[in-house]
N, C-alpha and C positions, 0 to 999 in steps of 0.2 A: 201100408207100412206105418210104423210109429217111429218118430225120431225128433231131433231138435236141430234147428238152424243155428249155426255158430259162425263167428268170425275169428280168424286166426291171426295172431300177431307175427312179427318177423321171426320169432323162434318156433312157430308152429303150435303155439299154445292158444286155447280159447280165451277170448277177451270180451267181457260183457260190454264195457264202455266202447270198444271198437265196433261191436255189433250195432250199438245204438247209433254211432256216428255214420256207419255205412247205410243203415236204414234211412237216415236223413240225407244221404247222398254226399257225405263228406269223407274224403280220403280214400274212396274206393274206385274212383274212375279208372285208375291205371292198373288196378289189380286184375289179373286174369280170372281169378275165382274169388270174388269178394266175400262170398258166403259158401259154407259147406253144410250139406244136410247129413248129419250124423245119425244113421239109422240103427235102431236097437231092438226092434220087434216087428212081427208080422201078424196081422190080424185076419187077413183073408188071402187066399191063393186059388186062382182058377175057379172062382165062384164058390169056394168052400170056406166056411168060417173056421178059423183056428183058435177062437177065443177059449175053448175048453181044453185045448192041447197044452201039455206042460211047456214051460218056457224053453227048456233045452231042445224040444222038438221044433218049436216055432223058430228058434235060432238056427237050427240045422237047415230048415227050409228057406229061411231068409238068406243064408249064405249062398244057397244055390240059385235064388231068384234074382239077386242083384246083378246088374250089368256094369262093366267098367265105365266109370265116368268121373272126371276130376271134381265134379260138384257134389258127388254122393259117395259116402264111404261107410263101411260097416263098423259099428262101435265094437271094438274088441273087448274081451273079458278074460278073467282068470278064474280058475276053480280052486277054492281054498286059498291059502296064503293071503288072507284078507288083511292081516296086520302089516305085512310087508308091502302090500299094494297101497294101503293107506299111507305108509311112511314115504313111499315113492311119490305119491301125489303131493304130500306135504313139502318134500324137498323141491319139487317142481313148481311150487307156489300155486297149485290148483285149489279150487274151492272145496273139493271133497270128492267122495266116491259114492257110487250106488251099490248097495248090497241087495241081491235078488235071490229068492228061493227058486232053484232051477226046476222044481216040480209045479210051480204055481201056474194057474190059468191066467188069462188076461182079463182084468176087471175094468171095464170102461168107466171113466168119470168118477172113480172113487179112490180114496187113499186107503191102502191096506197095509198090514204089517208084513206082507210078502215082498214089498219093495221098500227099502229104507234108504234115505239120504243121510250119509255120514259126513257131516260138514267139518272142515278143518278149522275155519273161523266162522262162527255163526253169521248168517244173513237173515234179514227180516224185511218184509214189506211194511211200509209205514205210510200213513195218511198225513199229508202236509196241511197243517191248520194255521200256519203263520210263519213269519220270518223276521229276522232282525238284521240291521246293518252291522258291519264290522269296522275294522280300522285298516289303514294301509291299503294293500291291493284288494282286500275284502270289504272295502267301505260300502260297496253297493249291495253286497249280500254276505253277511257274516255267518249266519246259521239258520237252519230250518227248524221250526217247532213242529213236532210230529206226534202222532197218536195212533192208537189201535182201538178196534171196536170191542166193547165189553158190555154185555147186558143191554144192548140196544143204544148205547151212547158212545161217543168218541172220548176215550180216556187219554189224558196227556201222558206221553211216554218219553219226554226229554227233547234234547236238541241234537241235530246233526250239523257239526261245524267243521268237518274235515273232508278231504277228498275232492274239493272243488278245483277246477281249472278255469281259465278265462273263458273257454268255450262253453263248458257246461254251466258256469255261473250265468252267462248271457242267456243260455237256453232256458234256465230256470226262471230268470227274471221275466222273460217273455211269457212263460207258461203261467206264472202266478198273477201277472198284471190283470187279466180279466176276472180273477177270482176274488178281488178285494172286497172286504165287508167290514162293518163297523164293530162287530162283536166277536169274541173268541168262540170257536166251535166246540171247544173241549168242555166236558162236564165231569167234575167241577173245573173251573178255570185254573190255568197254571199258577204256580206260586208267583208272588209279586215280583221277585227278582228275575225270574225267567220271562215275565211278561212285559218288563220295562221296555218302552219304545217299540213294542212289537207291532207289526203290520198283520192284521188278521185276514184269513182267507176262508172262502167256502171250502169244505173238506171234499174236494173232487179230484185232487192230484195225488197219485200214489208213486212213491219212490222205493228203491231198494237200497239198503245200507248194510254194511258189515260192521260188526261190533264185538266187543270183548265179552259181553254177557249182560244180564239184567241186574240192576241194583236191587237192594232189599225193598225199596219203595216203588219198584216197577218201572224204572227208567233205563233206557239203553245206555251202556257204558262204552266210552271211547268209540263212538259211532263215526263211520266215514261213508260219505255219499258214493253210490255206485252208478246210479242212473235212474231215469224215469221208467216206471212200469206202464207201458202204453195202454194195455188192454185190461188191467186189473180193476175190478169193481171195488171202490173204496169201502163199500158196505160189507165186504167180505174179508177185510184185512184184520186178522186177529193176532194176538200174541202167540208166538211159536216157542215151544220149549222142547229141548232134545229129549228123546226117550233114554231111559237109563239102560 
């Protein structure tokens, strides 16, 4: 089966920050089901590959193959009504919806136009190349200096200075401590105003941020920190732009 592990908040909605906290053993000890495996596809059944079967057939077989378990649930879907479905997701404060061609085969390890992520507020993986101190409660960590890979180098993509809590700020400070270096990893270096009093890092840490869009000069706008991407290769973090 193919699916995604999620953590649910008190309202039953998926919460990425909560998922990270529970991965690290915080806040989940008293929960009966701290994680839920949301299953949305079936690749093999009884020794037979289903990769070339259309999605609607794989989904039919998946519904019959699942057994009742509070830790696993079938990801429900709607046919047509996509605009209303998107609006319902927006009202609920979700990250977006997935639009899938019901006739499509399963294509392992590749992005295709048969599965499209329709985001409500864009999110972007970013490589952390430095940080600056702030003021008040944020004196220890005010903002992260981030970038994306372009033409074999790390391009500066702005600052992420919102979305921090005491807990994730402490987590970030612990994560960046062993990555300290003397020189900026960005090419070309960030503007002087952005680099003032910056602490530079080896570009090995990847985070996820939500933001309002890209500025004309390629910087994230109104970016807020969502969490650390634990398994993302920083060499594969590129600028993502929505399809028209």
